[in-house]
C-alpha positions in Angstrom: 55.4 17.8 120.4 55.7 15.1 117.7 52.6 14.9 115.4 52.9 10.9 114.4 49.6 9.5 113.1 48.3 6.0 114.1 50.3 3.5 112.0 48.4 2.0 109.0 50.0 -1.5 109.8 52.2 -2.6 112.7 55.3 -1.9 110.8 54.5 1.7 109.5 54.0 4.9 111.3 53.2 8.4 110.0 52.7 12.0 111.2 49.7 12.9 113.3 46.2 14.1 111.8 45.3 15.5 115.4 45.7 19.1 115.3 47.1 20.5 118.4 44.9 23.3 118.7 41.8 21.0 118.4 43.0 18.4 120.6 43.8 21.0 123.1 40.6 22.4 123.1 39.1 19.0 123.3 41.1 18.0 126.4 40.4 21.3 128.0 36.7 20.7 127.5 37.0 17.1 128.9 38.8 18.2 132.1 36.7 21.0 132.4 33.6 18.9 132.3 35.0 16.5 134.4 35.5 18.9 137.3 32.2 20.4 136.6 30.5 16.9 137.0 32.5 16.2 140.1 31.1 19.6 141.5 27.8 19.0 140.9 27.5 15.7 142.3 29.2 16.4 145.1 26.7 19.4 145.8 23.8 17.4 145.1 25.0 14.1 146.7 21.9 12.2 148.5 19.1 14.5 146.7 18.0 11.3 144.5 17.1 9.4 147.8 14.3 11.7 148.6 12.5 10.4 145.1 10.9 6.5 145.0 13.7 3.8 145.0 13.1 3.1 141.2 13.8 6.8 140.3 17.0 6.9 142.7 18.4 3.6 141.0 17.8 5.1 137.7 19.3 8.3 138.8 22.3 6.6 140.0 22.8 4.4 136.8 22.6 7.4 134.6 25.3 9.6 136.7 27.5 6.3 136.4 27.0 6.2 133.0 28.2 10.0 132.7 31.0 9.6 134.8 32.2 6.5 133.0 32.0 8.6 129.7 34.1 11.3 131.0 36.6 9.1 132.6 36.8 7.0 129.3 37.1 10.4 127.4 40.0 11.8 129.5 41.8 8.4 129.3 41.7 8.5 125.7 42.8 12.3 125.5 45.6 11.3 128.0 46.8 8.3 125.6 47.0 10.5 122.8 49.1 13.2 124.9 51.2 10.5 125.7 51.8 9.5 122.0 52.2 13.0 121.1 55.0 13.6 123.7 56.6 10.0 122.3 55.9 8.2 125.7 53.8 5.4 124.1 53.2 4.3 120.6 49.9 4.1 119.1 49.2 0.6 119.5 49.5 1.1 123.2 47.5 3.9 123.2 44.2 1.7 121.5 42.7 -1.1 123.9 40.2 -2.7 121.3 38.7 -4.7 123.9 38.1 -2.1 126.5 36.8 0.1 123.8 34.2 -2.1 122.5 33.0 -3.1 126.2 32.7 0.7 126.9 31.1 1.8 123.6 28.3 -0.8 124.7 27.8 1.2 128.0 28.6 4.7 127.0 26.4 4.9 124.0 23.2 4.5 125.5 21.2 7.6 126.1 18.6 6.8 128.2 18.7 9.9 130.4 16.3 11.7 128.5 13.6 9.1 129.6 14.2 10.1 133.2 12.0 12.9 133.3 12.5 13.5 137.2 16.3 14.3 136.5 17.1 18.0 137.1 17.8 20.3 134.0 21.2 21.1 135.3 22.3 17.3 135.6 20.6 16.7 132.1 22.7 19.3 130.5 25.8 17.4 132.2 24.9 13.9 130.9 24.1 15.6 127.6 27.7 17.3 127.2 29.3 14.3 128.6 27.6 12.0 125.7 28.4 14.5 123.2 32.3 14.8 124.4 32.4 10.7 124.6 30.9 10.2 121.1 33.6 12.4 119.8 36.5 10.9 121.6 35.1 7.2 120.9 34.9 8.1 117.2 38.6 9.4 117.4 39.8 6.2 119.0 37.9 4.0 116.5 39.5 5.8 113.9 42.9 5.1 115.3 41.9 1.6 116.2 41.0 0.9 112.6 44.5 2.3 111.3 46.2 0.2 113.9 44.6 -3.1 113.4 44.4 -2.2 109.6 
């Protein structure tokens, strides 16, 4: 596994600051959380329909936001893995336009205002938000180096 850092300029490249152990744990956490969310949502499909229409829509929005956070975090971690394996360069791993759109959607943290959401789902949403924020910070650091 190579350990290349994102380049400080388009012409330069250097060794990675992503610790293999730290990255591996984050990747494992993301994968586990993604599976846990899938299982939870599959098991509780349709329960929000028992609530009022407004609450059902709000819960659906927050579930989609959680799913988006998890997918975006996993996509970034897979891109880092591809860079570490030498499959793609850092500048291909970062899509600053997509990152900015995703930040606007994924950093919003409104699930705490939804008192009708089950504690299990709230826990999943909180952990997905935390994971997303960590991976977004990593991606922003790399983007700053690639575009700097």
